[in-house]
Each structure stands twice: as structure tokens, then as C-alpha cells.
C-alpha positions in Angstrom: 17.4 -36.7 -18.2 19.3 -34.2 -15.9 20.2 -32.1 -19.1 16.8 -32.3 -20.6 15.0 -31.0 -17.4 17.4 -28.4 -16.7 16.8 -27.7 -20.5 13.4 -26.9 -20.1 13.8 -24.1 -17.5 13.2 -21.4 -19.1 15.4 -18.3 -17.8 14.6 -16.6 -14.8 13.1 -13.2 -15.7 14.8 -10.4 -13.9 13.3 -6.8 -14.6 16.1 -4.1 -15.0 14.6 -1.0 -15.3 17.3 1.0 -16.4 17.6 -1.7 -19.9 13.8 -2.4 -20.0 12.3 1.6 -19.6 13.5 2.3 -23.7 12.6 -0.8 -25.5 9.5 -1.6 -27.0 9.6 -5.5 -26.9 9.0 -6.0 -23.4 8.4 -9.4 -22.1 5.3 -10.8 -22.4 4.6 -11.3 -18.7 4.2 -7.4 -18.8 1.6 -7.3 -21.1 -1.9 -7.4 -19.7 -5.5 -8.5 -21.3 -6.7 -6.0 -23.3 -10.1 -5.9 -21.1 -7.9 -5.1 -18.0 -5.2 -2.9 -19.6 -5.7 0.7 -19.2 -7.5 3.2 -21.6 -6.2 7.1 -22.1 -9.8 7.9 -21.6 -9.3 7.2 -17.5 -7.9 11.1 -17.0 -11.2 12.2 -15.6 -10.8 12.8 -12.2 -12.0 10.8 -8.9 -13.5 13.5 -6.8 -12.2 13.1 -3.3 -12.6 15.5 -0.6 -9.4 17.7 0.4 -9.8 17.8 4.5 -8.4 20.3 5.9 -6.6 17.9 9.4 -5.9 21.3 11.7 -9.5 20.6 13.8 -9.0 16.9 13.8 -12.0 14.8 15.1 -13.4 18.0 17.3 -14.5 19.5 13.2 -18.1 17.9 12.8 -17.0 19.4 8.9 -14.0 16.9 8.8 -15.7 13.8 10.3 -19.0 14.5 8.3 -16.8 14.6 5.2 -14.1 11.9 6.1 -17.5 9.3 7.1 -18.8 10.3 3.2 -15.9 9.3 1.5 -15.1 6.2 3.7 -19.0 5.3 2.8 -19.3 5.6 -0.8 -15.3 4.6 -2.2 -12.8 5.0 1.0 -10.6 7.9 -1.1 -9.8 11.0 0.5 -6.7 13.6 0.8 -5.6 15.4 3.6 -3.6 18.8 4.0 -2.7 20.9 7.3 -1.2 17.0 8.2 2.3 19.0 10.3 4.3 17.0 8.4 7.7 18.7 7.1 7.9 19.7 3.8 12.0 19.4 4.0 11.2 15.8 5.7 9.1 14.9 2.7 11.7 16.2 0.0 14.5 14.1 1.7 12.2 11.4 2.0 12.0 11.7 -2.0 15.4 12.3 -2.7 16.9 9.3 -0.8 13.9 7.3 -3.0 15.8 8.5 -5.9 19.5 7.7 -4.5 18.5 4.2 -4.0 16.3 3.3 -7.0 18.7 4.9 -9.6 21.6 2.3 -8.2 22.6 -0.3 -10.3 20.3 -3.5 -10.3 23.0 -5.5 -8.2 23.2 -3.5 -5.5 19.6 -2.8 -5.3 19.5 -6.5 -5.3 21.6 -6.3 -1.5 18.2 -6.1 -0.4 16.0 -8.5 -2.2 12.9 -9.6 -1.0 13.0 -13.5 -0.3 10.4 -16.1 -1.0 7.3 -15.7 0.9 8.1 -12.3 3.1 6.9 -8.9 2.6 9.8 -6.7 3.0 13.0 -5.9 0.9 14.1 -5.1 -3.2 11.5 -6.6 -5.1 11.8 -5.9 -9.1 7.9 -6.1 -10.4 7.6 -9.2 -8.5 9.0 -11.6 -10.9 9.9 -14.6 -8.1 5.9 -14.3 -7.1 3.9 -14.3 -10.1 4.2 -15.8 -13.6 2.2 -13.2 -15.4 0.3 -9.6 -15.5 3.4 -8.4 -13.9 3.4 -5.1 -12.4 6.2 -2.8 -14.4 8.1 -1.4 -11.2 10.4 -1.7 -8.4 9.6 -1.3 -4.4 11.8 -1.4 -1.1 9.2 -2.4 2.0 10.2 -2.2 5.9 8.8 -3.0 8.4 8.0 -0.1 11.0 7.1 -1.1 15.0 5.8 1.8 16.6 6.2 0.2 20.1 7.5 2.0 22.8 10.2 -0.7 23.5 11.1 -0.7 19.8 14.2 2.5 18.7 12.7 6.2 18.1 12.6 4.9 14.7 10.7 1.9 15.3 14.1 0.0 13.9 14.4 1.3 10.4 17.7 2.3 10.6 18.6 -0.8 11.9 16.9 -2.6 8.7 18.6 -0.2 6.3 22.7 -0.9 7.7 21.7 -4.4 8.1 21.0 -5.1 4.4 22.4 -2.1 2.3 25.2 -1.3 4.8 26.2 1.3 7.1 26.3 4.7 4.0 22.8 3.7 3.9 22.3 5.2 7.8 21.1 8.4 7.0 18.1 6.7 4.3 16.9 4.4 7.6 16.9 7.7 9.4 14.9 9.7 6.9 12.5 6.6 6.7 12.2 6.1 10.5 11.4 9.5 11.1 9.2 9.6 8.1 7.0 6.4 9.8 7.2 7.9 12.9 5.2 10.8 11.8 3.0 8.6 9.2 2.0 6.8 12.8 1.2 9.9 14.5 -1.1 10.8 11.1 -2.8 7.6 10.9 -3.7 7.9 14.7 -5.0 11.3 14.5 -7.0 10.2 11.1 -8.4 7.1 13.5 -10.0 9.9 15.8 -11.3 10.9 13.0 -13.1 7.4 11.5 -13.9 6.7 15.6 -15.7 9.8 15.4 -17.4 9.3 12.2 -18.6 6.1 12.9 -20.2 7.2 16.4 -17.9 4.7 18.2 -16.0 7.4 20.1 -12.7 8.7 18.9 -10.4 6.8 21.3 -11.8 3.2 20.3 -9.6 3.2 17.1 -7.0 5.3 18.0 -6.7 2.6 20.5 -6.4 -0.1 18.7 -3.6 1.0 16.1 -1.4 2.8 19.0 1.1 -0.4 19.2 1.0 -0.7 15.2 3.3 -2.3 13.4 3.1 -1.2 10.0 5.0 -1.5 6.3 6.4 1.5 4.3 7.0 1.2 0.4 8.7 3.1 -1.2 7.5 3.1 -5.1 9.7 3.5 -8.4 7.6 3.2 -11.7 9.9 3.5 -14.7 8.4 4.6 -17.7 7.7 2.4 -20.8 7.1 2.4 -23.9 3.9 0.3 -23.8 2.0 1.9 -21.5 -1.6 1.0 -22.7 -0.7 -2.4 -22.1 1.4 -2.7 -18.9 0.5 -1.6 -15.7 2.7 -0.4 -13.0 0.4 -2.1 -10.4 -2.6 -4.3 -11.1 -6.0 -3.9 -9.9 -6.1 -4.5 -5.9 -7.7 -3.4 -3.0 -5.1 -2.9 0.0 -5.5 -5.3 2.4 -4.0 -3.3 5.5 -6.3 -1.2 7.8 -5.0 2.5 6.4 -3.0 3.4 3.5 -1.6 7.0 3.7 0.1 7.9 0.3 2.6 10.7 -0.9 3.1 10.9 -4.8 5.5 13.1 -6.7 4.3 15.4 -9.7 3.7 13.3 -12.4 0.3 11.0 -11.7 -0.8 7.5 -12.2 -3.2 6.4 -9.1 -6.7 5.5 -10.9 -9.6 4.1 -8.5 -12.5 1.9 -10.0 -15.8 4.2 -8.8 -19.0 4.2 -10.5 -18.4 1.4 -13.0 -15.0 3.0 -14.6 -11.3 3.7 -14.0 -10.7 7.6 -12.5 -7.7 9.3 -11.7 -6.7 11.0 -8.0 -4.3 13.7 -9.6 -1.8 14.7 -7.3 -2.2 17.4 -5.0 1.2 19.7 -3.6 1.3 19.3 0.0 -1.8 16.8 0.6 -1.7 13.1 1.2 -4.0 10.5 -0.2 -5.8 8.4 2.4 -7.4 5.2 1.5 -9.3 2.6 3.5 -8.1 -1.0 3.7 -9.8 -4.1 4.1 -8.7 -4.8 7.7 -10.1 -1.5 8.2 -12.9 -2.5 6.5 -13.5 -5.6 8.7 -13.2 -3.3 11.7 -16.0 -1.0 10.5 -18.2 -4.1 10.0 -18.4 -3.3 5.8 -19.4 0.3 6.8 -16.0 1.6 5.0 -15.3 1.0 1.9 -11.7 -0.6 0.7 -11.7 0.6 -3.2 -10.0 -1.4 -6.1 -7.5 1.1 -7.5 -4.1 0.2 -9.7 -1.4 2.7 -11.1 -0.6 3.0 -14.5 2.7 4.2 -16.2 3.7 6.5 -18.9 6.2 6.4 -21.6 8.2 9.5 -20.8 9.3 9.7 -16.9 9.4 7.9 -13.9 6.8 8.1 -11.4 7.5 7.7 -7.7 5.3 7.3 -4.4 5.6 6.8 -0.9 3.2 4.9 0.7 2.6 3.6 4.1 0.1 0.9 5.4 -1.2 1.6 8.7 -1.6 -2.3 10.5 -2.0 -3.3 14.0 0.1 -5.4 15.7 0.5 -9.3 14.3 -1.1 -11.2 16.7 -4.2 -8.7 17.7 -7.7 -9.7 17.0 -9.7 -7.7 13.9 -13.3 -7.9 15.3 -15.6 -4.4 14.8 -16.6 -2.4 18.3 -20.2 -3.9 19.4 -22.0 -0.4 18.6 -21.2 -1.5 14.9 -23.0 -5.0 15.5 -27.1 -5.9 15.9 -29.7 -7.4 14.4 -30.0 -5.0 11.0 -26.4 -5.2 10.6 -25.2 -8.6 11.7 -21.5 -9.5 11.5 -19.8 -9.4 7.8 -16.3 -11.0 8.6 -15.4 -13.6 11.1 -12.4 -12.9 13.9 -8.8 -12.8 12.5 -5.4 -11.8 12.8 -3.3 -9.2 10.5 -0.5 -11.8 10.5 -3.1 -14.6 9.4 -4.0 -12.4 6.8 -0.7 -10.9 6.2 0.4 -14.7 5.4 -2.8 -15.3 3.2 -1.7 -12.6 0.8 1.7 -13.6 0.9 1.5 -17.0 0.4 -2.0 -17.9 -0.9 -3.8 -15.6 -2.5 -2.7 -12.4 -4.7 -4.4 -9.6 -3.5 -6.9 -8.0 -5.5 -10.7 -6.8 -5.3 -12.0 -10.3 -3.8 -9.3 -10.7 -1.0 -11.3 -9.9 2.5 -14.0 -12.3 0.7 -11.8 -15.0 -0.2 -9.6 -14.8 3.3 -13.3 -15.1 5.6 -14.5 -18.1 3.1 -10.8 -19.7 3.7 -11.1 -19.0 7.5 -14.6 -20.3 7.6 -13.9 -23.8 6.3 -11.4 -23.6 9.1 -7.9 -23.0 7.7 -7.2 -20.3 10.4 -6.0 -22.2 13.0 -2.6 -23.3 11.2 -1.7 -19.7 11.3 
């Protein structure tokens, strides 16, 4: 009887990029339905403003452009951001060094069930179908003064991968601290654009507990039947993304998929669900995805700004009145993160589903 039960268990699916990226016959779990899979015509570009951040929130034109983009689709790009190009280059070099390791080496940092950090090869443990064609390495960054100068990132790398990865950890610790600084500057612009003052959101996120993710999308021999990342809205507050020059980021705007082409030296910024709630629905958290190609890998660095775990997410009073009643209930980032880890695969309706879940009395369990 035990043998029969054992026999029915299919072998665990392992996404080994080195092996699968050259194969035309790929496991069924990676194939997406025809109505969701990418088409060659999505190469049309989404017009997103290129914001020069050197003037910051004091620049009325910057505030206007950012506000307009956030009401429309929540995406814009920033230049003159003060991020050292050498640090950016080293962050990409370390990412290459990690993802080109043999699978068993990468698995030393394996992400465990129900966790948001660690190495994941295509989330094979979490989902049964419509798997993303990618590998990721995610880790937390704590900006709190009590944490190490690098937000504890170097310790994470040494603990998971060994002392020889201290340099990687130091590079990403510096990178995260720069991303945190940049996020707070953007928060000043967002506060000014929403009319609540430059300091409001900056203060809210000063002690952020954020997530950094390295994304590696290997080539795929069936690029129009797979997706690197499926359609979703980020449940986090603000995403700052640096793409390599390959391209593959697409946003669903004006009823169709449009591409955001890589722009040397620019970061792509987008609003996440948590900030959509903080803005009382004024600013959009927009559906986006990543496509793959059959020739070269694509890499990206994604910093997800998140509030401290137990901080209550609630819009400032100025954004709530008789004409703009509350869109979402109060919640903590811990509760929303837990919801996406345990109950609900992030998609375009995450915040709506989560709000209903809270309203039905589940929130107090978290």
C-alpha cells in the first residue's frame, strides 16, 4: 500500500537553467495558456517619462511628471540619481558569478517553503503550473540604525553561501543602502505630488525593512509559450529596477502589453500595492511581466521598498474625504507579505483579494 502511494508521486521538478535553456522539449508546467503567453507585437514601447532627479522634490516639473505617470500607470524612469556606475557594474558582475554556479552550489541558499528570501529556481516548490522561467536570489535589507551599515546583507551571504561570498554581500549591502536613499528621495517627490508634503512618506519609510531580488532569466527555446515572470502587481511599496541591456519588461497599459526598453544609466521605478493603499488608490500599481528570448540571458536587480513589518499602512488624512472615501482597510506589511506567501499568488487583484480577506475577519490571525 505504501509503495502504491509512493508510486503516484511524480518526481520533483527541478529547474536547472544550464540544462533546460538549450532544450526545445520543456516540462509542461512552464507552458502558459495561449491567451496569457507573450506575442511578438508587444515590442511597442510604453512612453514613460525620464525624470532627472537632480532637483528632487523642489523641482515642480519633476513633481508634476511623476504625479502624472503614477495616476496613469505607476511607471517612470529616473536618471541623475547619484548611484555610482562602478557599484552598479559590480552588482551585475556578482549576479553573473552567482547564477552561473552549478545548481547544487546555488541551492546552498535554497528558499524554504513559506519564506520570502533565498534562492529559488522557478518557484517549483510553490506553484504547480504556469511556472516562471527564471532563477532568483532574494534577501532582506533593514535600514534601521541598529542594523549593520549594510543592513545585515553581508552576514546573510556568509551564513548561506560561506565566507568566500562576503564580497558579494558587501556589494549588495552598499547597493541596498543606496537604493534605500534613492527610495526616500522618490518618496519626497511622491509626497509633494500628492499634496501631503515632502516629509510624510519619507518619514514613514525611513526605517524600511525591504527586499532585494536578483533576477536571472535564462534563454528559452520556446519564448512565446513561456514567461520569465507572469502578470502581477508588486505587493510591495515601490520597486526600483535596473535592467541589463537585453530588455523584457512589459507593462499592461491602455488595454495592451507594451515594453519598457532598457535605458543606460536609468532605473525603472514603479508603484506597488502597498503604496497604492497609502495613496488611497490615487496612484496605480500596474500589471507587468517579464518575457524571455531564445538567445541570451537577461538579468535585473530589483529593490522592493517595504515599510517596517508592523507599521500600520493607512493613507494620510488629507487624501480621505467625502469624495474620496477609504479604498482599503488598515493593514500591516507583515500581514500582506504573509498573505502572498501562504494564501495567494501575487497577481493583478492581490490588494483587492487581501482587503476582502481582512474584511472577512482574517487579518487578526496574523
